[in-house]
C-alpha positions as CSV (number, residue, x, y, z in Angstrom):
1,M,-32.0,5.7,-46.6
2,L,-29.6,2.8,-47.6
3,E,-30.8,-0.4,-46.2
4,Y,-29.4,-4.0,-46.8
5,D,-30.0,-7.4,-45.2
6,I,-26.3,-7.8,-44.6
7,V,-23.4,-5.3,-44.7
8,I,-19.9,-6.7,-44.9
9,V,-16.8,-4.6,-44.0
10,G,-13.8,-5.7,-46.1
11,A,-13.4,-7.2,-49.5
12,G,-10.5,-9.7,-48.8
13,P,-10.9,-13.4,-48.9
14,S,-13.0,-13.6,-45.7
15,G,-15.3,-10.7,-46.7
16,S,-15.8,-12.0,-50.3
17,A,-16.4,-15.5,-49.0
18,A,-19.1,-14.0,-46.6
19,A,-20.7,-12.1,-49.4
20,L,-20.8,-15.1,-51.7
21,K,-22.5,-17.2,-49.1
22,A,-25.0,-14.4,-48.1
23,A,-25.9,-13.4,-51.7
24,S,-26.2,-17.0,-52.8
25,S,-28.8,-17.4,-50.0
26,G,-30.9,-14.6,-51.6
27,K,-29.9,-11.7,-49.3
28,K,-29.3,-8.2,-50.3
29,V,-25.6,-7.8,-49.5
30,L,-23.4,-4.8,-49.5
31,V,-19.6,-5.0,-49.2
32,L,-17.6,-1.9,-48.1
33,E,-14.0,-1.7,-49.1
34,R,-11.5,0.9,-47.9
35,G,-9.1,0.5,-50.7
36,P,-9.5,1.7,-54.2
37,E,-10.1,-1.9,-55.2
38,P,-10.2,-5.3,-53.5
39,G,-6.6,-6.5,-52.8
40,S,-5.0,-3.1,-53.2
41,K,-4.1,-2.9,-49.4
42,N,-2.5,-6.4,-49.2
43,V,1.1,-6.9,-48.6
44,S,1.4,-10.6,-48.6
45,G,2.4,-12.7,-51.5
46,A,0.3,-15.7,-51.4
47,M,0.7,-19.5,-51.8
48,I,-2.8,-21.0,-51.8
49,R,-4.3,-24.4,-52.0
50,K,-6.1,-24.2,-55.3
51,D,-8.4,-27.1,-54.7
52,Y,-9.8,-25.5,-51.5
53,V,-10.3,-22.1,-53.1
54,T,-12.1,-23.8,-56.1
55,S,-14.3,-25.7,-53.7
56,V,-15.8,-22.4,-52.4
57,F,-15.6,-20.0,-55.4
58,G,-15.6,-22.3,-58.4
59,E,-13.2,-22.6,-61.3
60,G,-11.0,-19.8,-62.6
61,V,-8.7,-19.1,-59.8
62,P,-6.0,-16.7,-61.1
63,F,-2.5,-17.9,-60.3
64,E,1.1,-17.2,-61.3
65,R,3.0,-20.5,-61.0
66,N,2.4,-24.1,-59.7
67,V,4.5,-24.7,-56.7
68,D,6.4,-27.8,-57.7
69,K,9.0,-27.6,-54.8
70,I,9.1,-26.1,-51.2
71,K,12.4,-25.7,-49.5
72,L,12.4,-25.2,-45.7
73,S,15.6,-23.9,-44.1
74,L,16.2,-23.8,-40.5
75,Y,19.1,-21.6,-39.4
76,D,21.1,-22.7,-36.3
77,K,23.4,-19.7,-36.0
78,D,24.8,-19.2,-39.6
79,K,24.4,-22.8,-40.8
80,P,21.1,-23.8,-42.4
81,V,19.6,-27.1,-42.4
82,S,17.2,-27.5,-45.4
83,I,14.5,-29.9,-46.4
84,E,13.1,-29.9,-49.8
85,F,9.9,-31.7,-50.9
86,S,7.3,-31.6,-53.7
87,P,3.7,-30.6,-52.5
88,D,0.4,-31.3,-54.1
89,N,-2.0,-28.6,-55.5
90,L,-0.2,-25.4,-54.3
91,V,0.0,-22.3,-56.5
92,T,1.4,-18.8,-56.1
93,T,-0.9,-15.9,-56.7
94,G,-0.7,-12.1,-56.7
95,R,-3.1,-10.8,-54.1
96,L,-4.4,-7.9,-56.2
97,K,-5.6,-10.2,-59.0
98,F,-6.7,-12.9,-56.5
99,D,-8.8,-10.7,-54.3
100,K,-10.3,-8.9,-57.3
101,W,-11.4,-12.2,-58.7
102,L,-12.9,-13.4,-55.4
103,S,-14.8,-10.2,-55.2
104,S,-16.1,-10.5,-58.8
105,V,-17.4,-14.0,-57.9
106,S,-19.4,-12.6,-55.0
107,E,-20.7,-9.8,-57.2
108,N,-21.8,-12.3,-59.8
109,A,-23.9,-13.9,-57.1
110,G,-25.6,-10.7,-56.3
111,A,-23.5,-8.8,-53.8
112,M,-22.7,-5.2,-54.3
113,V,-19.1,-4.0,-53.7
114,I,-18.3,-0.3,-53.1
115,P,-14.6,0.6,-52.9
116,K,-13.0,3.7,-51.5
117,T,-15.4,3.6,-48.5
118,T,-14.1,3.6,-44.9
119,A,-16.4,2.0,-42.3
120,L,-16.0,4.1,-39.1
121,K,-18.4,2.7,-36.5
122,L,-21.4,0.7,-35.7
123,N,-24.4,2.3,-34.3
124,W,-26.2,0.3,-31.6
125,E,-29.7,0.3,-30.0
126,N,-30.6,-2.0,-27.3
127,N,-27.4,-4.0,-27.8
128,V,-28.3,-4.5,-31.4
129,A,-26.3,-3.0,-34.3
130,K,-28.8,-1.0,-36.5
131,S,-26.5,0.8,-38.9
132,I,-22.8,1.5,-39.8
133,T,-21.4,4.9,-40.3
134,T,-18.9,5.4,-43.1
135,D,-17.0,8.3,-44.5
136,R,-19.7,8.5,-47.2
137,G,-22.9,8.3,-45.1
138,E,-24.9,5.8,-43.0
139,V,-26.0,2.4,-44.1
140,F,-28.7,0.2,-42.2
141,A,-28.7,-3.6,-42.2
142,K,-30.2,-6.5,-40.2
143,S,-26.6,-8.1,-39.7
144,F,-23.1,-7.2,-40.2
145,V,-19.9,-9.1,-40.9
146,L,-16.5,-7.5,-39.9
147,A,-13.9,-8.9,-42.2
148,E,-11.8,-5.7,-41.8
149,G,-8.4,-7.4,-41.3
150,V,-5.9,-7.1,-38.6
151,N,-6.5,-3.3,-38.1
152,S,-10.1,-4.0,-36.9
153,L,-11.0,-0.5,-36.1
154,V,-14.8,-1.0,-36.1
155,S,-14.5,-4.2,-34.0
156,M,-12.3,-2.4,-31.4
157,E,-14.6,0.8,-31.4
158,S,-17.6,-1.5,-30.6
159,K,-15.4,-3.3,-27.9
160,I,-15.9,-6.7,-29.5
161,K,-12.1,-7.1,-29.5
162,S,-9.2,-5.4,-27.9
163,D,-6.3,-3.6,-29.7
164,L,-3.2,-5.5,-30.8
165,T,-0.2,-5.5,-28.5
166,P,3.5,-6.1,-29.4
167,E,3.0,-9.6,-27.7
168,N,0.4,-10.7,-30.1
169,A,1.4,-9.1,-33.4
170,V,4.1,-9.6,-36.1
171,E,5.6,-7.0,-38.3
172,T,6.0,-8.1,-41.9
173,V,8.0,-6.5,-44.6
174,K,8.0,-7.6,-48.3
175,V,10.0,-6.7,-51.4
176,V,9.1,-7.7,-55.0
177,Y,11.6,-7.7,-57.8
178,S,10.9,-7.7,-61.5
179,V,12.7,-10.7,-63.1
180,K,12.5,-12.1,-66.5
181,K,10.6,-15.2,-67.0
182,E,13.6,-17.0,-68.4
183,D,15.8,-15.8,-65.6
184,I,13.4,-17.2,-63.0
185,N,13.5,-20.5,-64.8
186,S,17.3,-20.5,-64.8
187,M,17.6,-19.3,-61.1
188,F,15.4,-21.9,-59.7
189,N,15.8,-24.6,-62.3
190,T,12.0,-24.6,-63.0
191,K,10.7,-26.6,-66.1
192,N,8.7,-23.8,-67.7
193,E,6.7,-20.6,-67.0
194,S,4.0,-22.5,-65.2
195,S,6.5,-24.1,-62.8
196,G,7.7,-22.4,-59.6
197,V,9.1,-22.8,-56.2
198,A,8.4,-21.6,-52.6
199,W,11.2,-21.2,-50.0
200,R,10.6,-20.8,-46.3
201,Y,13.1,-19.7,-43.7
202,I,13.2,-19.8,-39.8
203,M,15.7,-18.0,-37.8
204,T,16.2,-17.0,-34.2
205,D,17.5,-14.0,-32.2
206,P,15.2,-12.4,-33.0
207,L,12.7,-15.0,-34.3
208,V,12.2,-14.5,-38.1
209,A,10.0,-16.4,-40.5
210,G,11.0,-15.6,-44.1
211,F,9.6,-16.6,-47.4
212,L,10.4,-16.5,-51.2
213,Y,7.7,-17.0,-53.9
214,T,8.1,-17.1,-57.7
215,Y,5.6,-15.5,-59.9
216,K,5.4,-15.3,-63.7
217,D,7.9,-12.4,-64.0
218,S,8.8,-11.5,-60.5
219,V,10.1,-12.8,-57.2
220,S,8.6,-11.9,-53.9
221,I,10.7,-12.0,-50.7
222,G,9.5,-11.2,-47.2
223,I,10.0,-11.6,-43.5
224,G,7.9,-11.6,-40.3
225,S,9.1,-11.1,-36.7
226,P,7.3,-10.6,-33.4
227,I,7.0,-6.9,-32.6
228,N,8.0,-7.4,-29.0
229,Q,11.3,-8.9,-30.0
230,L,12.1,-6.1,-32.4
231,V,11.3,-3.5,-29.7
232,E,13.5,-5.4,-27.1
233,R,16.4,-5.5,-29.5
234,K,15.8,-2.0,-31.0
235,I,15.8,-3.5,-34.6
236,R,14.0,-1.7,-37.4
237,P,12.0,-4.1,-39.8
238,E,13.8,-2.8,-42.9
239,K,17.2,-3.5,-41.3
240,L,16.1,-7.0,-40.3
241,L,15.0,-7.6,-44.0
242,D,18.4,-6.4,-45.3
243,D,20.2,-8.7,-42.8
244,F,18.0,-11.6,-43.7
245,M,18.6,-11.2,-47.4
246,D,22.4,-11.0,-46.9
247,K,22.5,-14.0,-44.6
248,T,20.4,-16.2,-47.1
249,G,22.3,-14.9,-50.1
250,L,19.1,-13.6,-51.6
251,S,20.6,-10.1,-51.9
252,D,23.1,-11.5,-54.5
253,M,20.4,-13.3,-56.2
254,V,18.3,-10.3,-57.0
255,K,21.2,-7.9,-57.5
256,G,20.7,-6.0,-60.7
257,Y,17.0,-6.5,-60.9
258,S,14.5,-3.7,-60.4
259,L,12.5,-3.3,-57.2
260,R,8.9,-3.3,-58.1
261,E,7.3,-3.1,-54.6
262,Y,8.3,-2.5,-50.9
263,S,5.6,-2.7,-48.4
264,A,4.9,-3.5,-44.7
265,K,2.0,-4.9,-42.6
266,V,1.1,-6.0,-39.1
267,I,-0.4,-9.4,-38.9
268,P,-2.0,-11.0,-35.8
269,E,-0.5,-13.9,-33.7
270,G,-2.9,-15.4,-31.3
271,G,-6.7,-14.9,-31.5
272,F,-9.5,-17.4,-31.9
273,P,-10.6,-19.3,-29.8
274,D,-9.5,-16.9,-27.0
275,I,-11.4,-13.8,-28.2
276,N,-14.9,-12.8,-28.9
277,V,-16.2,-14.0,-32.3
278,S,-19.4,-11.9,-32.4
279,K,-21.7,-9.5,-30.5
280,S,-25.5,-9.7,-31.2
281,N,-25.9,-9.4,-34.9
282,V,-22.2,-8.7,-35.7
283,Y,-19.8,-11.5,-36.8
284,L,-16.0,-11.3,-37.0
285,C,-14.0,-13.4,-39.5
286,G,-10.6,-13.8,-41.1
287,D,-7.7,-11.7,-39.7
288,A,-10.1,-10.0,-37.4
289,L,-10.2,-13.3,-35.5
290,G,-6.4,-13.8,-35.9
291,L,-7.0,-16.8,-38.2
292,V,-3.4,-17.4,-39.5
293,D,-2.0,-20.9,-39.3
294,P,1.2,-20.5,-37.4
295,L,2.7,-23.6,-38.8
296,T,2.0,-23.3,-42.5
297,F,1.7,-19.5,-42.6
298,D,-1.6,-19.9,-44.4
299,G,-4.2,-17.2,-43.8
300,I,-6.1,-17.5,-47.0
301,S,-7.8,-20.9,-46.4
302,P,-9.0,-20.1,-42.8
303,A,-10.1,-16.6,-44.0
304,I,-12.3,-18.2,-46.7
305,A,-13.7,-20.8,-44.2
306,S,-14.5,-18.3,-41.5
307,G,-16.0,-15.8,-44.0
308,T,-18.3,-18.6,-45.4
309,I,-19.4,-19.4,-41.8
310,A,-19.9,-15.7,-41.0
311,G,-22.0,-15.2,-44.1
312,S,-24.3,-18.1,-43.0
313,A,-24.4,-16.8,-39.5
314,A,-25.5,-13.5,-40.6
315,V,-28.2,-15.1,-42.9
316,Y,-29.6,-17.1,-40.0
317,N,-28.8,-14.6,-37.2
318,L,-26.9,-17.2,-35.2
319,D,-26.1,-16.4,-31.6
320,S,-22.5,-16.1,-30.5
321,A,-22.3,-19.6,-28.8
322,T,-23.6,-21.2,-32.1
323,Y,-21.3,-19.2,-34.3
324,R,-18.3,-20.1,-32.2
325,Y,-19.3,-23.8,-32.4
326,E,-19.6,-23.6,-36.2
327,L,-16.1,-22.1,-36.4
328,M,-14.6,-24.6,-34.1
329,K,-16.2,-27.5,-36.1
330,N,-14.5,-26.4,-39.3
331,P,-11.2,-28.2,-39.8
332,E,-9.5,-25.2,-41.4
333,I,-10.1,-23.2,-38.2
334,S,-10.0,-25.9,-35.5
335,K,-6.4,-26.9,-36.4
336,I,-5.3,-23.2,-35.7
337,A,-7.0,-23.3,-32.4
338,K,-5.2,-26.6,-31.4
339,E,-1.8,-25.1,-32.6
340,R,-2.0,-22.0,-30.4
341,K,-0.1,-23.5,-27.4
342,L,2.8,-24.6,-29.7
343,E,2.7,-21.3,-31.4
344,S,2.9,-19.4,-28.1
345,E,5.9,-21.5,-27.1
346,F,7.6,-21.0,-30.5
347,M,7.0,-17.2,-30.3
348,S,9.3,-17.3,-27.3
349,G,12.8,-16.7,-28.9
350,D,14.5,-19.1,-26.4
351,R,12.1,-21.9,-27.1
352,A,12.3,-21.4,-30.9
353,K,16.1,-21.6,-30.6
354,E,15.8,-24.9,-28.8
355,Y,13.5,-26.4,-31.4
356,I,15.8,-25.3,-34.3
357,E,19.0,-26.5,-32.5
358,M,17.4,-29.8,-31.9
359,V,16.3,-30.3,-35.5
360,S,19.6,-29.1,-36.8
361,S,21.7,-31.4,-34.6
362,M,19.6,-34.4,-35.3
363,L,19.8,-33.9,-39.1
364,N,23.5,-33.1,-39.0
365,N,24.1,-36.3,-36.9
366,W,22.0,-38.4,-39.2
367,A,24.0,-37.0,-42.3
368,S,27.3,-37.9,-40.7
369,G,26.0,-41.4,-39.6
370,N,26.3,-40.6,-35.9
371,M,23.3,-42.5,-34.6
372,F,24.6,-42.0,-30.9
373,G,24.6,-38.3,-31.5
374,M,20.9,-38.4,-32.6
375,R,20.1,-40.4,-29.5
376,N,21.9,-38.0,-27.2
377,T,20.1,-35.0,-28.8
378,M,16.7,-36.7,-28.2
379,V,17.5,-37.6,-24.6
380,S,18.8,-34.1,-23.8
381,N,15.7,-32.5,-25.2
382,Y,13.3,-35.0,-23.7
383,R,12.3,-32.8,-20.7
384,N,11.6,-29.6,-22.6
385,V,11.0,-29.8,-26.3
386,I,9.8,-33.3,-26.8
387,P,6.8,-33.1,-24.4
388,D,5.7,-30.0,-26.2
389,L,5.8,-31.8,-29.6
390,M,4.1,-34.9,-28.3
391,G,1.4,-32.9,-26.6
392,F,0.9,-31.1,-29.9
393,V,0.6,-34.3,-31.9
394,L,-1.9,-35.8,-29.5
395,K,-4.0,-32.5,-29.6
396,M,-4.1,-32.5,-33.3
397,R,-5.6,-36.1,-33.5
């Protein structure tokens, strides 16, 4: 009979953080990973805060390029308004290398990671989880951490959380093109092979959030759009990606380069604090809690934060109220909870259009020296957009 102190489902950032925390506390930890290796199932390219990852996992974070510049483009009809700035301590990373490294750190702390193993269901006795059934047999444990991602099949089977609906899920599609290092430096005017850029796009009708990341020898381009808007407009995700690349000129940029990867994934919108976070001795974390920052698109930092807290909760067998309190106390997670209202407003296509039109109009008026135009835009939006933004600012204090 296989028996551990703590079994963790999923070897992504949240699962590895939970494993690191629990193993470092002296517990016997098993991590079950469905893919052939950690990171193999991920679609997202990642832009991460290197200092935060280092603060949890230590030195040695694998990364592709430093992000020296970020460009944000808001599309009002076909005309973009772009803002460019230089961030601090951001890097791009490939999820396969990154997730494998995170997992290796947890293994060095004493956790055992078993890939190619699918968790199927928890087995309960008197409302306490006693074991977990996998496609390779049954494993017993004192506590369980479910870091199984957005497709939280074990969580849903145990009725800890409900299934995703088109209203609270986003379909993402990503392509990666192989591009020579010197061509990347020429395309994006980067200084050297360690220097890179990140571009972000927001469009409406339907609402689309797009990205471009530069790696050592490749360029990653992707989009995300609310599933309910795609269904209403009968738009296929691959067609939306093609239209996005044509509209932004990215199709011409990558023309002639070989396609290395084409993938798709569903990610959550909405979640914590409006869902269950645990049940008895079972704790959810990461994407299973819907922890993706809707304003910065960051899912890595809150995944690591929640995984660390979940690992500690499993060690000390925290009750649900205490675990929820610990999550809410963490700044990486609490800011997501505070952003939920603005997120739900923005996920409405009409409201997103209002925000973008307002910003576009104000910046265009500013660029042309039309201060009266700026004033008129602010006045006309006072009763709808401005109160939302002011309320958001006050809540984030």
